[in-house]
ZAKEVO-923704 format. One line per 10 residues: number of its first residue (from 0); their letters; for each residue x, y, z of N, C-alpha, C. Coordinates in steps of 0.001 Angstrom, whole numbers, plus 500000, padded with zeros to 6 digits. Each point is the difference from the previous one (the first is absolute). Layout:
N
NUM) A) X/Y/Z/X/Y/Z/X/Y/Z  ...
//
This chain:
129
0) MPSSRRHAIV) 500856/498824/500000/499144/501176/500000/500901/501237/500000  499728/500958/499119/500814/501210/499963/499902/500758/501318  501040/500686/500334/500097/500717/501268/498913/501062/500148  499638/500715/498945/498968/501037/500100/498644/499399/500334  499713/498828/499490/498739/499320/500292/499963/499564/501474  501121/499484/500506/500084/499611/501414/499760/501199/500904  500579/501134/499657/499819/501206/500812/498538/500436/500000  499350/499897/498869/498585/500368/499916/499164/499104/500896  500303/498707/500007/499254/499068/500846/500249/500302/501470  501239/500302/500344/500350/500309/501390/499260/501243/500471
10) IVLPLAMMLL) 499783/500944/499127/499311/501236/500377/498485/499823/499957  499480/499396/498956/498558/499890/499798/499355/499007/500955  500625/498873/500247/499393/498972/500842/499701/500497/501416  500952/500630/500703/499666/500508/501337/498906/501058/499966  500012/500845/498970/498974/501019/499875/498625/499359/499814  499932/498994/499155/498732/499289/499790/499525/499338/501286  500906/499417/500756/499630/499357/501278/499464/501028/500989  500636/501190/500060/499523/501039/500910/498593/500448/499618  499760/500173/498709/498664/500397/499555/498965/498936/500335  500365/498741/499794/499092/498901/500309/499685/499960/501485
20) LSACSSSSAQ) 501008/500120/500843/499790/499973/501450/499176/501183/500470  500231/501182/499444/499208/501151/500420/498554/499839/499570  499774/499386/498849/498623/499746/499556/499314/499022/500924  500713/498982/500461/499414/499018/500909/499640/500625/501325  500845/500851/500542/499730/500564/501305/498846/500982/499966  499839/500731/498901/498899/500947/499944/498721/499343/499504  500092/498834/499371/498807/499390/499424/499013/499557/501066  500468/499595/501161/499080/499584/501056/499050/501119/500363  500529/501201/500171/499151/501130/500366/499060/500376/498868  500397/499758/498759/499174/500380/498861/498942/498970/499669
30) IGQTVFGGDA) 500160/498761/500462/499031/498956/499676/498608/500401/500444  499855/500416/501239/498688/500376/500496/499389/501136/499221  500804/501013/499704/499479/501145/499272/499603/499626/498590  500769/499151/499362/499712/499613/498624/498825/499042/499927  500023/498962/500832/498977/498972/499932/498666/500499/500517  500007/500752/501067/498753/500378/500655/499533/501418/499708  500906/500856/499597/499632/501403/499894/499958/500640/501370  500439/499269/501014/500036/500512/501363/501335/500643/500300  500097/500545/501181/501222/500647/500446/500542/499233/501207  501156/499364/499817/500569/499149/501044/500312/500780/501268
40) QRGKATILRY) 500488/501222/499879/500322/500783/501200/498728/500374/500756  498973/500370/499273/498716/500285/500642/499451/498728/500634  500230/498867/499333/499564/498714/500542/500672/499677/501316  501282/500277/500090/500736/499766/501242/499416/500837/501135  499717/501260/499713/499388/500875/501007/498603/499503/500393  499273/499486/499041/498653/499481/500265/500068/498743/500854  500976/499144/499731/500220/498794/500815/500248/500398/501451  500819/501018/500202/500276/500472/501362/498735/500565/500646  499238/500778/499235/498783/500626/500531/498952/498971/500424  499852/498927/499221/499010/498973/500334/500529/498955/500970
50) GCGSCHSIGG) 501276/500034/500307/500562/499060/500971/500130/498574/499490  500224/499838/498704/500099/498661/499408/501123/499176/500633  501034/500681/500470/501140/499323/500595/499725/499381/501352  498850/500274/500592/499671/499345/501262/499630/498533/499768  499605/499667/498789/499659/498607/499662/500973/499376/498993  500644/500828/499197/500868/499496/498925/501430/500487/500168  500924/499183/499568/501385/500415/499846/500125/500559/498583  500554/501223/499898/500057/500667/498703/501383/500625/499837  500725/499546/498995/501335/500513/499737/500009/501499/499800  501037/500643/500520/500148/501440/499838/499248/500819/501021
60) IRSAHGLVGP) 499254/499334/500887/499264/500709/501039/500419/499398/501342  500817/500736/500726/500579/499500/501254/498979/499499/501008  498912/500704/500114/499006/499638/501016/499077/498868/499560  500130/499548/498759/499106/498971/499457/500612/498619/500184  499718/499406/501161/500534/498668/500288/498953/499107/500644  498746/500214/499613/498903/499196/500532/500058/498564/499527  499436/499123/500816/500024/498564/499698/498606/499389/499854  498966/500827/499993/498635/499484/499864/499733/499572/498561  500293/500882/499058/499819/499709/498586/501335/499641/499364  499972/499604/498745/501249/499616/499321/500889/501213/499739
70) TLTGLRDRMY) 501279/499749/499839/500898/501074/499594/499587/500490/498618  500083/501291/499810/499646/500560/498701/501226/500224/499134  501169/499823/500580/501235/500082/499241/500050/498813/499035  500250/500279/498749/500067/498938/498993/498646/499576/499464  498955/500728/500327/498654/499638/499524/499944/499897/498480  500725/500865/499331/499920/499997/498526/500506/498711/499377  500719/499190/500764/500524/498739/499486/499093/498808/500306  498893/500233/500678/499110/498899/500368/498939/499768/498937  499436/498791/500007/498985/499632/499013/498611/500519/500373  499703/500049/501308/498657/500364/500456/500048/501081/501063
80) VAGVLPNTPD) 498908/500719/500095/499788/500994/501046/498847/499490/500848  500163/500055/501293/498960/499548/500933/499658/498528/499808  500886/499275/499381/499806/498568/499819/499009/499608/498929  499292/500968/499421/498964/499657/499024/500026/500828/498712  500556/501194/500048/499996/500870/498822/501310/499870/499237  499939/499929/498670/501256/500007/499250/500730/501316/500281  501296/499943/500088/500790/501176/500336/500105/500925/498786  499013/500880/499906/499974/501031/498959/499816/501340/500695  500336/501091/499339/499780/501310/500610/498556/500208/500447  499053/499631/499152/498593/500186/500364/499613/499198/501238
90) SVIRWIHDPK) 500523/498781/500114/499686/499166/501159/500567/500585/501283  501230/500482/499934/500636/500587/501184/499225/501234/500449  499653/500849/499057/499245/501212/500329/498634/499628/500568  499336/499060/499375/498684/499540/500474/500084/499481/501433  501025/499179/500279/500170/499419/501329/500241/501082/501046  500887/500936/499700/500311/501065/500960/498777/500879/500231  499282/500294/498943/498841/500892/500080/498855/499379/500805  499700/498725/499762/498858/499378/500689/500222/498502/500173  500838/499613/500960/500321/498581/500165/498784/499135/500350  499042/500556/500717/498809/499220/500391/499122/499653/498799
100) AVNPNTLMPT) 500073/500790/498937/499247/499683/498784/500593/498782/499307  501299/499783/500177/500667/498842/499412/499805/498773/500877  500175/500182/501303/499869/498894/500951/499392/500529/501295  498708/499777/500209/499333/500522/501191/500609/499489/501313  500715/498885/499948/500576/499424/501216/501450/500407/500254  500533/500865/499163/501392/500395/500186/500170/500796/501291  501175/499899/500577/500324/500808/501174/500385/501418/499606  500319/500202/498741/500378/501350/499560/498767/500891/500054  500126/501105/500733/498840/500888/500126/499814/500881/498776  498772/500413/499783/499719/501016/498999/500206/501330/500715
110) LGVTENEATD) 501041/500719/499598/500413/501204/500716/499462/501290/499403  499275/499887/498896/499521/501206/499339/501027/500600/499057  500936/499186/499562/501012/500440/499044/499301/500292/498675  500217/501191/499461/499391/500332/498712/500712/499226/498891  499387/499976/498841/500627/499311/498877/501320/500665/499603  500041/501330/500052/501246/500704/499686/501080/499683/501026  499631/499953/501269/500963/499641/501042/500475/498555/499817  499069/499115/499668/500361/498598/499758/500967/499886/498826  499804/500825/498995/500898/500011/498844/501396/500448/500413  500075/501019/500826/501299/500474/500491/500669/498957/500898
120) IAAYIYSIR) 499228/499365/500868/500551/498952/500873/500535/498852/499152  499225/499580/499020/500442/498916/499115/501272/500405/499263  500074/501246/499573/501203/500482/499321/501210/499861/500915  499852/500346/501269/501123/499856/500925/500349/498525/500217  498999/499200/500254/500251/498575/500277/500706/499340/498816  499611/500346/498802/500647/499424/498818/501387/500573/499753  500316/501125/500619/501315/500600/499788/501075/499416/500914  499600/499220/501002/500978/499437/500948/500247/498539/499694  501160/499525/500351/500344/498584/499770/500231/499331/501300
//
């Protein structure tokens, strides 16, 4: 391989890796906004306001270490939500908005979360790993 080609690879390859890594680190935060149209930061604030962390462990929220419900960290990688709904944005929003409509026997309370708030919460939950 000619020396000029080797130098180009030595320069371009690390640059490409840095771009790829920066895209990966920012993509988590953008997933919620892109998929749901929600705002992940607003969702985080809404999670704190409704006290979701008293029942759930939620990545990125120090006070969210509840053990009553399942951990919400990594939810986007699961097949089902609430054990019965396929894991889609609409299902997650529906569950957060009115869990009793999905399963009247669930322990998750209906907290009066609006659909917009549920969208923001889902955006945050999907942005964490």
